[in-house]
Backbone as CSV, one residue per row, in Angstrom:
resi,resn,N_x,N_y,N_z,CA_x,CA_y,CA_z,C_x,C_y,C_z
1,MET,0.792,-1.037,-0.270,0.440,0.281,-0.146,0.923,1.587,-0.196
2,LEU,0.637,1.752,-0.727,0.683,3.348,-0.494,0.579,4.662,0.238
3,LYS,2.151,4.291,1.456,0.961,5.713,2.109,1.649,7.479,1.791
4,GLU,0.040,8.576,2.094,1.451,9.639,1.441,1.203,10.097,2.994
5,MET,2.042,11.291,2.971,2.570,12.927,4.452,0.684,13.357,3.221
6,LYS,0.521,14.306,4.351,-0.418,15.294,4.449,0.568,15.994,4.464
7,GLU,-0.221,17.493,3.331,0.332,18.725,2.825,1.679,19.145,4.090
8,ASP,1.566,19.415,5.054,1.911,20.349,6.580,2.767,19.487,7.356
9,ASP,2.731,17.735,6.820,3.101,16.937,7.323,5.143,17.106,7.562
10,PHE,5.212,17.145,7.978,7.456,17.480,8.355,8.129,16.034,9.288
11,ILE,8.795,14.880,8.011,8.891,14.292,8.911,11.507,14.419,9.135
12,VAL,10.196,14.132,10.089,12.015,15.126,11.095,13.157,13.767,11.502
13,SER,14.570,13.643,10.690,14.754,12.570,11.863,16.628,13.157,12.043
14,LYS,17.619,12.729,12.945,18.785,13.142,12.881,19.532,11.725,13.102
15,THR,21.068,12.014,12.102,20.963,11.008,12.674,23.113,11.140,12.986
16,ASP,24.048,9.866,13.502,25.228,10.440,13.511,26.178,10.059,13.082
17,LEU,26.960,9.774,12.379,28.052,10.020,11.641,28.741,9.041,10.453
18,LYS,28.064,7.988,10.541,27.451,6.431,10.566,25.823,6.285,9.807
19,GLY,26.003,6.760,10.458,24.107,7.242,9.520,23.118,6.443,10.306
20,ARG,23.680,5.970,11.809,22.530,5.111,12.313,21.581,6.529,13.432
21,ILE,20.187,6.177,13.181,19.324,7.805,13.609,19.106,7.788,15.236
22,THR,19.326,9.638,16.340,19.929,9.619,17.528,18.558,10.654,17.528
23,TYR,17.129,10.984,16.818,15.916,11.796,16.855,15.318,10.692,15.991
24,CYS,13.843,11.121,15.848,12.993,11.184,14.401,12.086,11.515,15.513
25,ASN,11.192,12.703,15.084,9.584,12.799,15.416,8.536,12.070,15.126
26,GLN,7.747,12.411,15.996,6.298,11.454,16.049,5.975,11.363,14.211
27,ILE,5.317,12.151,13.381,5.414,11.506,12.237,6.537,10.428,11.582
28,PHE,7.177,11.173,11.487,8.603,9.716,11.201,8.021,8.240,11.465
29,MET,7.827,7.673,12.757,7.152,7.152,13.430,6.057,6.531,13.115
30,GLU,5.369,7.516,12.659,4.172,7.485,12.138,4.494,6.731,10.464
31,MET,4.559,7.867,10.292,5.030,6.923,8.026,6.115,5.306,8.004
32,ALA,6.835,5.407,8.793,7.553,4.701,9.030,6.912,3.001,9.506
33,GLU,6.131,3.658,10.791,5.238,2.245,11.084,6.139,1.666,11.593
34,TYR,6.816,2.430,12.712,8.387,1.500,14.005,7.797,2.961,14.789
35,SER,8.478,2.270,16.619,8.005,2.660,17.290,9.639,4.038,17.340
36,GLU,9.764,4.406,18.319,11.310,4.983,18.677,11.678,4.116,19.058
37,ASP,11.834,3.370,20.128,12.801,2.314,20.331,13.261,0.855,19.670
38,GLU,12.471,0.862,18.378,12.825,0.408,17.230,13.839,1.015,16.389
39,LEU,13.568,2.278,16.217,14.238,3.242,15.650,16.057,4.031,15.611
40,LEU,15.782,4.319,17.380,16.491,4.801,17.115,18.149,3.729,17.783
41,GLY,18.914,4.263,17.090,20.246,3.645,17.277,19.676,2.597,16.035
42,LYS,18.658,3.019,15.535,19.262,1.482,14.184,19.763,2.338,12.659
43,PRO,20.340,2.127,12.202,20.499,2.157,10.610,19.481,3.001,10.053
44,HIS,20.045,4.386,9.171,18.379,4.115,8.361,18.073,3.796,7.498
45,SER,19.235,3.114,6.744,18.770,2.075,6.190,17.633,1.846,6.014
46,ILE,16.987,1.062,7.494,16.308,0.115,7.933,14.920,0.864,7.136
47,ILE,14.848,2.152,6.472,14.145,2.053,5.788,13.975,2.251,4.098
48,ARG,15.058,2.199,3.869,14.996,1.919,2.864,14.685,1.431,2.242
49,HIS,13.828,0.898,0.897,13.118,0.347,-0.336,14.004,0.116,-1.547
50,PRO,13.703,-0.985,-1.703,14.876,-1.555,-2.710,13.958,-1.361,-4.044
51,ASP,12.827,-0.440,-4.235,12.880,0.266,-5.308,13.917,1.767,-5.321
52,MET,15.103,1.479,-4.597,15.599,3.164,-4.211,17.007,3.179,-4.906
53,PRO,17.150,3.686,-6.555,19.070,3.874,-5.978,19.874,3.475,-5.091
54,LYS,20.658,3.015,-5.167,22.430,2.756,-4.221,22.354,3.803,-4.921
55,ALA,22.938,4.045,-6.289,24.064,5.484,-6.937,23.001,7.374,-6.254
56,VAL,21.968,6.944,-5.923,21.324,8.202,-5.124,21.838,8.184,-3.494
57,PHE,21.845,7.660,-3.535,22.514,7.375,-1.717,23.890,7.528,-1.995
58,ARG,24.961,7.248,-2.971,26.083,7.727,-2.806,26.631,8.949,-3.500
59,TYR,25.757,9.384,-4.363,26.221,10.705,-4.301,25.233,11.652,-3.232
60,LEU,24.216,11.176,-2.174,24.006,12.125,-0.413,25.385,11.915,0.264
61,TRP,26.017,11.110,0.472,27.819,10.801,0.615,28.417,11.506,0.218
62,ASP,28.543,10.835,-0.864,29.829,11.938,-1.812,29.477,13.837,-1.403
63,VAL,28.198,14.220,-1.351,28.503,16.290,-1.104,27.523,16.046,0.285
64,ILE,27.055,15.539,1.432,26.803,16.102,2.663,28.191,15.900,3.339
65,PRO,28.960,15.247,3.384,30.207,14.872,4.176,30.940,16.527,3.562
66,LYS,31.347,16.691,2.772,31.390,18.739,2.081,30.804,19.275,2.388
67,LYS,29.436,19.519,3.348,29.345,20.658,4.106,27.925,21.350,3.022
68,GLN,27.469,20.371,2.040,26.443,20.437,0.829,25.335,20.085,1.883
69,GLU,24.045,21.321,1.250,22.698,19.994,1.381,22.799,19.350,0.061
70,VAL,21.355,18.651,0.518,21.071,17.578,-0.568,19.182,17.709,-0.852
71,PHE,19.131,17.013,-1.656,17.921,17.750,-2.044,17.466,16.965,-2.222
72,ALA,16.131,14.888,-2.245,15.928,14.842,-3.250,14.637,13.294,-2.486
73,TYR,14.259,13.150,-3.574,13.181,12.302,-3.739,13.636,10.540,-3.382
74,VAL,13.170,10.382,-1.983,13.232,8.647,-2.382,12.284,8.264,-1.656
75,VAL,12.252,6.831,-2.037,11.374,6.249,-1.518,10.891,5.015,-0.119
76,ASN,10.430,5.368,0.404,10.534,4.430,2.198,10.215,3.314,2.272
77,LYS,10.501,1.907,2.367,9.775,1.163,2.934,9.610,0.882,4.979
78,THR,7.845,0.851,4.319,7.763,1.055,6.712,7.343,0.084,6.947
79,LYS,7.805,-0.644,8.388,8.033,-1.655,8.564,7.009,-3.278,8.771
80,ASN,5.199,-2.539,8.340,4.460,-3.424,7.466,4.744,-3.856,6.386
81,GLY,5.789,-3.289,5.546,5.907,-3.234,4.080,5.054,-1.994,2.813
82,ASN,4.861,-1.292,3.515,3.718,-0.211,2.625,5.185,1.024,1.802
83,ASP,5.089,1.615,1.650,6.197,2.157,0.634,5.433,3.507,0.275
84,TYR,5.867,5.136,0.858,5.674,5.716,0.731,7.197,6.998,0.635
85,TRP,6.272,7.659,-0.638,7.128,8.874,-1.266,7.900,9.948,-0.069
86,VAL,9.248,10.843,-0.381,9.375,11.880,0.776,10.211,12.534,-0.220
87,TYR,9.651,14.075,-0.666,11.353,15.023,-0.746,11.525,15.525,0.384
88,ALA,12.882,14.981,-0.279,14.079,14.844,1.141,16.031,16.249,2.168
89,ASN,15.947,16.754,2.817,16.817,17.774,2.321,17.235,17.471,3.490
90,ILE,18.694,17.404,3.373,19.572,16.608,4.519,20.743,17.328,4.681
91,THR,21.155,17.493,5.313,22.404,18.913,5.561,23.021,17.904,7.084
92,ALA,24.168,19.267,6.422,24.718,18.058,8.140,25.211,19.642,8.618
93,THR,24.984,19.081,10.172,25.014,20.088,11.573,26.317,20.448,11.839
94,LEU,26.899,21.041,11.702,28.027,21.530,12.429,28.740,22.071,13.727
95,ASP,29.200,22.005,14.119,30.097,22.958,15.373,30.151,23.668,15.596
96,VAL,30.702,24.814,16.680,31.324,25.926,16.036,32.219,26.404,15.903
97,LYS,33.206,25.165,15.834,34.495,24.497,14.904,34.030,24.535,13.721
98,GLY,32.729,24.514,12.502,32.991,23.967,11.816,32.446,22.338,11.618
99,ASN,33.005,21.345,12.561,33.372,20.023,12.125,31.715,19.997,11.589
100,ILE,31.794,18.119,12.013,29.727,18.239,11.090,30.164,16.820,12.136
101,VAL,28.847,16.953,13.231,29.056,16.154,14.004,27.388,15.841,14.744
102,ASP,26.920,15.659,12.856,25.318,14.562,12.125,25.477,15.629,11.539
103,TYR,23.972,15.051,10.805,23.767,14.885,9.354,21.591,15.150,10.024
104,TYR,21.545,16.067,8.904,19.721,16.060,10.639,18.583,16.404,9.256
105,SER,18.301,15.423,8.501,17.249,15.384,7.472,15.535,16.165,7.531
106,VAL,15.206,16.629,6.698,13.090,17.354,7.002,13.514,16.899,5.380
107,ARG,11.627,16.240,5.841,11.022,15.143,4.463,9.321,15.982,4.212
108,ARG,9.596,16.490,3.547,8.122,17.458,2.861,7.382,15.487,2.656
109,LYS,5.743,16.355,1.899,5.274,15.489,0.813,5.347,15.761,-0.385
110,PRO,6.344,15.159,-1.441,6.537,15.304,-2.305,5.874,15.465,-3.881
111,ASN,5.658,16.935,-4.831,5.244,16.950,-5.688,4.289,15.793,-6.237
112,PRO,3.496,15.638,-6.518,2.514,14.173,-7.283,3.314,13.847,-8.746
113,LYS,3.193,14.845,-8.699,3.748,14.731,-11.203,5.396,15.762,-10.940
114,ALA,6.340,15.510,-9.983,7.330,14.560,-9.582,8.177,13.869,-9.742
115,ILE,7.191,13.052,-8.683,7.782,11.375,-8.464,6.912,10.584,-9.865
116,GLU,5.616,11.128,-11.174,5.798,10.119,-11.899,7.115,10.319,-12.819
117,VAL,7.527,11.679,-12.866,8.897,12.288,-13.552,9.764,10.916,-12.735
118,ILE,10.278,11.067,-11.860,11.081,10.069,-11.350,11.112,8.932,-11.040
119,ILE,10.178,8.060,-11.188,9.679,6.539,-10.997,9.849,6.051,-12.125
120,PRO,10.348,6.332,-13.759,10.881,5.933,-14.317,12.432,5.917,-14.831
121,VAL,12.255,6.968,-13.803,14.322,7.236,-13.582,15.867,6.100,-12.630
122,TYR,14.064,6.164,-11.492,14.579,5.098,-10.957,14.797,3.620,-10.978
123,LYS,13.248,3.385,-11.995,13.154,2.787,-12.491,14.520,1.904,-13.520
124,LYS,15.057,3.024,-13.976,16.286,2.398,-15.242,16.974,1.762,-14.223
125,MET,17.352,3.412,-13.220,18.648,2.526,-11.726,18.863,1.881,-11.821
126,ILE,17.674,1.446,-11.126,17.668,-0.065,-10.556,18.150,-1.320,-11.417
127,GLU,17.622,-0.651,-12.318,17.697,-2.638,-14.026,19.364,-1.908,-14.058
128,VAL,19.714,-0.886,-14.060,21.262,-1.065,-14.211,22.138,-1.629,-13.323
129,GLU,21.877,-0.778,-12.335,22.429,-1.087,-10.844,22.520,-3.101,-10.482
130,LYS,21.574,-3.457,-10.643,21.462,-4.969,-11.144,22.118,-5.393,-12.305
131,LYS,22.357,-5.016,-13.515,23.379,-5.593,-13.832,24.659,-5.497,-14.468
132,GLU,24.674,-3.815,-14.323,26.048,-3.422,-14.662,26.586,-2.482,-13.302
133,GLY,26.098,-2.232,-11.857,26.754,-1.653,-10.875,26.157,-0.559,-9.949
134,VAL,26.638,-0.329,-9.890,26.199,1.792,-9.087,26.553,3.063,-9.807
135,ASP,27.693,2.328,-10.257,29.045,2.745,-11.002,28.158,3.401,-12.449
136,ALA,27.643,2.104,-12.666,27.041,3.086,-14.653,25.306,3.029,-14.061
137,SER,24.511,2.493,-13.142,23.931,3.445,-12.307,23.421,5.058,-12.440
138,PHE,24.798,5.241,-11.103,25.405,7.273,-11.501,26.100,7.125,-12.757
139,LYS,26.378,7.167,-13.732,26.316,7.146,-14.832,24.710,7.750,-15.404
140,ILE,24.189,7.486,-15.572,22.448,7.069,-15.713,22.062,8.627,-15.499
141,LEU,22.078,8.293,-14.286,21.902,9.779,-13.249,22.843,11.487,-13.587
142,THR,23.739,10.833,-14.143,24.972,11.676,-14.339,24.448,13.006,-15.903
143,ASP,24.495,11.989,-16.289,24.670,11.865,-18.312,22.754,12.813,-18.419
144,ILE,21.517,12.267,-17.546,20.519,13.151,-17.132,20.591,14.577,-17.221
145,LEU,21.863,14.653,-16.427,21.756,16.038,-15.188,22.782,17.229,-17.006
146,LYS,23.738,16.408,-17.531,24.346,16.800,-18.530,23.190,17.547,-19.493
147,GLU,22.789,16.449,-19.682,21.285,16.234,-20.659,20.252,17.587,-20.734
148,LYS,20.229,18.116,-19.106,19.445,18.855,-18.543,20.109,20.204,-18.280
149,GLY,21.420,19.898,-18.380,21.901,21.332,-17.994,21.446,21.477,-16.949
150,ALA,21.473,20.774,-15.730,21.293,20.709,-14.184,21.875,20.716,-13.490
151,SER,22.655,20.910,-12.323,23.032,20.203,-11.261,21.675,19.305,-10.444
152,TYR,22.012,17.563,-9.770,21.255,16.871,-8.951,20.236,18.110,-7.933
153,ASP,21.108,19.468,-6.635,20.088,20.076,-6.097,18.283,20.531,-7.325
154,GLU,18.968,21.154,-8.350,18.452,22.484,-9.446,17.313,21.682,-10.029
155,LEU,17.376,20.065,-10.759,16.443,19.232,-10.482,15.412,18.922,-9.506
156,ILE,15.812,18.340,-8.979,14.820,18.876,-7.557,14.409,19.033,-6.944
157,ILE,14.697,20.153,-7.036,13.516,21.505,-6.176,12.978,22.240,-7.465
158,SER,13.845,22.088,-9.273,12.312,22.475,-10.347,11.685,21.737,-10.018
159,LEU,11.529,19.882,-9.802,10.851,18.842,-9.776,9.552,19.179,-8.932
160,GLN,9.690,19.738,-8.235,8.716,20.004,-6.743,8.131,21.343,-7.001
161,ASN,8.688,22.547,-7.953,8.208,23.495,-7.816,7.085,23.747,-9.397
162,GLN,7.349,22.940,-9.679,6.426,23.032,-11.049,4.843,23.013,-11.565
């Protein structure tokens, strides 16, 4: 079953530098169908959906350690096998010396028109990942960005705002 966020919902979570959940809000728990005890200390990948290309996460982990924010469309899998799409913003939290102390993510309801565009791209990336690996899948993404003349974030934000 596909679950949908409400227009005014915000899913919020924090992870440590290894991606383990250190904070999650009530909406996260409701959407993911997990209790706080089941989430805290677990890798954020506990909600990773098999239809989510690993290449997108590779991009994310290439960018956020450089103290840059990332916007992405992500499909998640709940504890009970349901799916839900989010429009995610992920940033690094910095201490007063500029060192990364954790990662902070806020997710909102995605634009349904954007998801219609993203689903076939992610399907193609997954197919290529299964046959040729993450590098080949990542190339599909970079080729699309070159074709559009946009960065990943620019593309994602423009889809959300259409």
